[in-house]
N, C-alpha and C positions, 0 to 999 in steps of 0.2 A: 201689378209691378212684380218683376222677377225677384227671386231671392237675392241674387247678386246686386240688383239695383237697391233693394231695401237695405242690404248690409252697407252699401256705399253711402246711401242717404243718411243712415244712422251715424256714420263717421264723418259726414260732411264732405266726402270726396266725390269727384266727378267720375262717373262710371262709363260714359260713352262719349267719344268725340262727336262733333257735329256731323250730321249726315248719316249716322248709324240708325237703322230702322228700329222702331220700338220692338221690344221682345227679343232682342239679340241675346243669344246664349254664348257661353264661353267656347262651345264646340263648333261655332259657325265657321265654315271654311273661309280662309282669307280671301279667296278669289270672289266670294260673294259680297265682300265689302266694297262700297263705292271708293273710287280713287282718292277722294278728298279725305277719307277716314284716317289715312296714315301718311306720313311723309314718304316721298317716293322711294328713298333708299330703304326705309323700314318696310315698305310694302313689298319690295323685292325680296328682302330677307324672309318676311312672314310667308310669302307665297311658297317658299321652299319647304314649309312645314304644314302645308294644307293637304294632309293625307286623307284618303277616303275610307281606308280600312281601320281596324281596331288599333289604338295607339295609347301610349302612356303620356299623361299630361305632366310636363315638368314645371311650367310656369309661363310667365308673360315676358314679351320682348322689352328690353331696355334700349332706348335710343336717345342720344343727347341728354343722358341722365334722367329721362322721363320713362316711367313704366307705362306701356301701351297694352292694357289688359285684353283688348280685342285681337291682339296678335299672339296667339298661343303657340308655345314651343313644345313639340311633342316628339316621341320616338315610336315608329311603327312597331307593333308587337312582333311581327315575324322577323324583324331585324335584330331582336335582342340576342339571337344566337350568333350574331356576327361579332360578338365580344365588345369590350369597352374599357375605358379608363376613367376613373374618377380621381382627380388630383387636386392638390392645393396645400397651402401652408397650414400648420396646426391652428385650429380654432376658426377656420373659415366655413365650416359646415359640411364637411365631407360625410360624416356619420349620418347626419340628418338627410342628406341626399340619398344615401343607401337605403335609409328607412322609407323615404318617399317612394323610391322605385320599387322596393320590396313589397310595400303595401299594395301598389297598383298591380303588380304581377300576381300577387296572391288573389286579389279581387277578380282577376281575369282567369283564374284557375291554373296558374303556373306556379309550381313549387319553387322555393328559394332556399339557398344555403347562405348563411351569414356567419362570419367569424367575429365574435364579440371580444375584442382585445381588452377594452377598458371596462366592460361590464355595463355599458349604457344602452345596448341594443335590446335588452330583454323587455323593455317597455313596449315593444311592438305587439305583445300579447294583450295589452290593456288599452282601454279607450284613453285618448288624449285629454289633457286638461284645457278647458275653455278659458281663455283670458284675453285681455285687451290686445296683447301682442299678436296672438294668433288671429284674432278677428281683423286686426289692421292688415296683416299680411294677406288674409283671404280676400279682403276687399280690394287690395291693390291688384291682385292677379285674377279677379273674378272666379274665385274658388268657392264652391258650395261646401264649406267645411262641416263635417259631422264627426264627432268623437267616436272612434271605432277601434276595437281590438281585433287582432287577426290570429288565426289558428297557428300555434307554435309548438315545437318540441325543443327541449333544451338538452344539450349534450356536453360532456366534459371528457377531455383526454385522460384515459386511464381511470376515470372516475374521480379525478382530483378536482374538487370544486363542486358546484351545483349543476348536476346534469346526469343523464344516462351515460354510463361509461362507453367510450369509444376506444377499442383496442385493435391492434393489427398483429398478426403473427409475423415473426421475423422472416419466414419464407415469403410471405406475401409482400412485405415491405421491400425486400430486395436489396442487393448490394449497392446500387447507385445512390438510393435515398439514404441508406444507413451510413454510407461513407460520408455523406453531407453532415449528418448529425454527429458523427464521430470525429469530424474534421480531419479526415485522412487525405493525404496527397494523392496525386494521380496514380503513382505506382502502387500505393497501398490500396487504392480503390480497385485497381485491376486485380490485385492479389485477392482481395475480398471476394471479387466476382468468381475467381477460380475456386475459392473455398465453397461458395454457394453451389457452383457447378458440381463439385465433388460430392457435396451432401445430397444434391438432387439425384445424382447417378447412383449413389449407394443407398438411397432410401432413408437417409438420416433426417428425420423430420425436424425442422427448426421452427418451433412454436414460440419460444420465449428466448430471452437473452442467455439464460444459462445453457440452453441447447447449443447455441452458436459457440458460446465460450467453451463448452465441453468438446465440441468438434475441433476447434482450433487447438485446445490443450492436447487432445489426442494426437493431432498431426505434429505437434512439437515435442511429443514424448518419445522415449526410446522405442516404444511399441509402434508408433505411427510414423517413424522416420522414413520407412520404406514407402509408405503411402505418399508422404510429402514429396519424395523424389519423383513420383509418378505424375505429380501435378506440375505441368510445365510452367516455368517462370516464377514459381513461388519459393522464396528463400526462407530459411529458418529465421533469419533476423527480421524479415518483414512480417512473418506470421507472429513473431514475438511482440512486435509493435502493435499489431491488431489485437492480440490477446490483452495487452496492458491497457489499450484504449477501451476495450469492452469492459474490463474489470473496473476501471475508473468511472466509466459511464454508468454502469450498474450501481456502483457505490454512491452515486449522486441521486439515487432514487428513481432512475429512469426505467427500471424494470416494469413498473406498473403499466406503462403504455403498450407493452408487448405481451401477447398471450391470447388466450381464448376465454369466452367466445369472441371470435373475430367479428367486427362490425360489418354488416351488409349495407353497402352504400345505396342499395335500392330503396332503403328506408327514406332517403331524401326525396324520392319521387312521388310521395303520397299526396293525396288531396283530402280535405275534410269532407264530412258528410254533406255539407251545404255546397260542395263543388269548388270552394276556394282552395288555392294551393297552400300546402303546409309550409310555414317558414321554419326551417331547421336552424337553430342558433347554437353554435359551438361556443360555450362559455370558456374563455381563456384567462380571466384575471388571475387565477391561482397559478398559472404557468407562464405568465407574461415575462418572467425573468429568464425564460429558456427559449428565446426567439428562434434559434436554429432548429430546435425540436418541433415547435408547433407550426412553423412555416413549412417545414419539410413534411410534416404530417398532413397538412392541408393538400400538398401536392400528391401525397399518396391517395387521399380520398378522390381527388380528381382523376388520377391515373387509373384507379380501380373502376370508376364509372366509365372511363374510356374503354377499358377492356370488355366490360360486360354489356354495354348498350348496343343495340343493333343500329344499322344505318337507317336513317329516315329521310335523308335529303332535306329539301326546303319545306319545313312544316309550317302550318298556319300560326303556330305559337311554339315556343321552346318547351322541351320536357322539363328543363331545370335551368335556373340562372344561378351561377356560383360566384359569390363575391369574395375575392381574395384580398383581405385587408393586410396592411403593412407589407405590401408586396416586395419592397426593397430588401426585406430580410431574406426572402427566398433567393434573390440573385447575388447577395453579398458572398464573396469568396466561393462562388459556385464553379465547379469544374466545367471544362468544355463539353464533356459527355452529358453532364446534368443540364446545361443550357440548351444543348441540341435536343435533348429529350423533352424539355418544356416546350420549345418551339414546335416540335412535331406534334405533341399532344394538343396544344392550342389550335394548331392549323387543322387537325383532323377531327377534333371532337365536335366541331360545328355541325358536321354532317350527321352526328348522332343526336342532334337536338339540344345540345347543352351550350349555353352562353356563359362566358367567363368575363368578369369585370375585375380588373386589377385596381387596387386602391392604394395610393401612395402620395408623396408630396410633389414630385415633379416627374414629367415624362422621362427624363434622363435616368431615373431609377430603374427603368424597364429596358432591357436590351433591345437594340434596333430591330432584330429579327422578330421579336415578340410584339413590339410596338406596331410593326407593320400589319399585324393581324387584327388590330383593334379598330373596329369601324365606328364606334360611338365614343364621343369624348365629352366629359363634363369637367371643365377646368375651373376650379375656384381660385381665389386670389393668391398671388405669390408676393413674397417680400423681396426687396432688393436693397438690403442694408449693407451688404459686404460685396467685394468684387466677385466672390463665388456665387452669391445670390444673383448678381447682375448677369453673370455668365449663364446661369441656369435659366433666367428669364428670357434671354435672347434665344437660347436653345429651344425653349418651349414655344416661343412665337414661330420659329421655323417649322415646327411640326404641324401647324394649322394651314388649311387652304388659304388662298388669297382672301382678304377680308376688307370690308368697308370701314372697319374700325382701326384705330391706332392701338394695336394689341398690347404693346409694351406699356403704354399709359393705362389702358383699360385694366389689364391684369393686376396692376399695383393699386388700382383704385376701387376694385369691387368690394362691396360690403359683405357681411356675414349672410349666408343664404342667397348669394348671387354667384353666377358662374357664366363662363363662356362655353357655349354648346355647339357642337356639330355632330350630326348623326348620319346614318345611311337612310336614304329615302326608300320608299316602297320598291323603287326600281334598282336599288343598290348603289345609287350615286350619292356622294357627299352633299349634305345640305349646306346652305350658306352659314357662315359663322354668326352666331346670335348671342349677344349678351342677354342674360335671362335672370329675372327675379323669380326664384323658385317657390313653389307651393309649400305650405306647411304640412308635415305629416299629420295624419289623423289619429295615430296611436300615441301612446305616452312617450314624450321626449325625455325620458329619465329611466333609470333602472327600476324594475319591480323589486320589492324587498325579498330578502333571502328566504324567509319563511314561505312566501307565495311561490317562489321558484321550487323549493323542496316539495311543496304540495303538488305542484304541476308534474314534477318528475315522478313522484310516487304514484300518481294517478295514471300515468302513461301506460298503455298496453305493452310498450317496449321495455319497460323497467324490468319485468320478470325475466325477459329474454337475455338481457345483457348485464344485469346488476352484479351477479355473482361470478367471480373469476373461476375458471376451471383449469386444472393442471393435470392433464392426462399423460400417459406414457409417450415419450418422444426421445429424441437423440440423447439427452442427458441421462435419463433412466436406463436406456439400453446400454450405453457405454459404461455407466457406473456398474451395472450388473455384470457386464463382461469382465470388468477389472476386479470384481470381488473374487476371493478364493473359492474354489469349488468345495462344497461340503464333503466330509469323509463319508464314504459309502461302506455298508456292510459287505464283507466278501461274499460273493455269490457261490452257491454250491457248484461243484464240478459237473458239467453237463455229461450226459450219457454219450458214449462213443458213437460216432456217426460212421456209416459205411464209407462215405467219401468225404473226408475232411477238407475244408477250404484251405488252399495253399497259403503259406505265409507271404506277406508282402516283400518283394525284393528291393534292393537298393536302387535299381534302375527305374522303379515306378515313381510317379510324380509325388513329391512330398505334399503334406497337408498345407492348405492355403494359409495366407497371412491372417492377422487378427481381424481386420475389417471384413475380409471375405468370409471368415467363419461367422462373424456377427450377422452379416447380411444373409447368409445361407441358413441361419438358425431358425428354429420354430417360432421364436418370439417375433422375428422380423416377418415371417409369413403371416403371423397373426396380425401384426401391425398393418400389413397390406390390406386387411379387410376393414380397418378402422375408418371412421368417417373422415372425409376431406383429404385423404392421402392419395398420393400418386406414386406409391412405391413400385420399384421394378422398372421405372422409366424416367427419363429426365423431365422435370417440370418445364412447361412452356413459359417463357418469360417475355415481357414486353420491352419497349424501348427503355424503360427505367430499370429493367431487371426485376420488376415486380412479377409475382406469380399469378397466372390466370386461374380463376376459381370457377368451379361449376356450380351454378345456382340450383 
């Protein structure tokens, strides 16, 4: 007797419909089943998921309220870089769906990035707890459940919370993303871009917030007014607003997120010694009250990957799958430039082997241009208690292909751990809409304790690389030094007379350069040009987000 049969026998449930051959396994292709094994409509749906190549198993088909365990619903592994959406009301099981998909990706050697908003995804590193509920779900869907932990690294923005610190330099973060977290309007965003452009050209390295603040303060000072006039379209009033926003932002303790050592997003692409993909978990409970910041920081991580990864075309499996939790926070109050940049990044990063899954409550949280790029859908239950809820429900139904189900009724009646699924087949065509009872994650469906998290972080080889913040010379120090009074010098002895003395400078000759020209031409800036990671003397190449490209 197979394990799945034994498990079902132990629970008293039926494992196989009449006509199924003995020894059937959950991976048996649906076209191998006799016609009488499934209702005709269910058979048509199931046949759309009969993939021959490697795939992730999501669960079993639901039809007329009955779970059909021999009709497995799956996602082809190569299609994971065609992006996806996991949506549903609070408490419907979205987080467990992320965990289920992440586990199977890791098992097939694909690295995963997860943002842990509530702190309950850290359990992916520990084996799950065997109990009656898990065994019943496994029997329902013909899952051979085994408690398993997966290789994981834990990160924390700026080192706030439990995790390896993740920081970005201000230069790398760029003006578009920074405008989002500063809540600048479109005019102020464009002006901030001009300030970044000025700093890039003048070789003023923006590593942390005080560097940017010092450059803006210089431009609004008496000394810098001439420079400000040379920056087209930047008014003194707008520069003042940006300076005040920066000061307030820094005063809220946001400075910890910016600086060096800057995190190298290539760390997310690692695999463990046993070949499984590493699950990178960004722990966000300590900063969940700063949604604008962490959601925009997630976009910086994705944009940085986009800059650095080479084109790979259609690979056998993704290089990385990136789960963007609480995605609605990213799009709230976003500028047109910001939304355009997200759309372009999502559209183009697929060819670099990265899949992006947005996680939110309803598809309407995601702009239409972005939603159109998402080929895989896992939609959990929706509530329809208010007129707004009913409107959102109808809008969600319209985003699905034609279906054999009454989706409005189905989406309000799904239980926890059930979802409506449609994915891209191996040929790139949408699969039939399938109501699905999802498998149970094999890792712990609860947080690991803080002490265990801290031990894992301390034991990581990445801890020594990123734990200690570094504050090297940059724009702030250079401008501060330039503003300091020159020390008094001892009078030099009179030089011996020369046969041909150098003539004195006449009034017609060009006067000495302005303050910034003197700073940029000084020896300390020439020294800065040789420091690591700088691109002094030429403008930094920036991406669609205005983020700076780095050389690995």
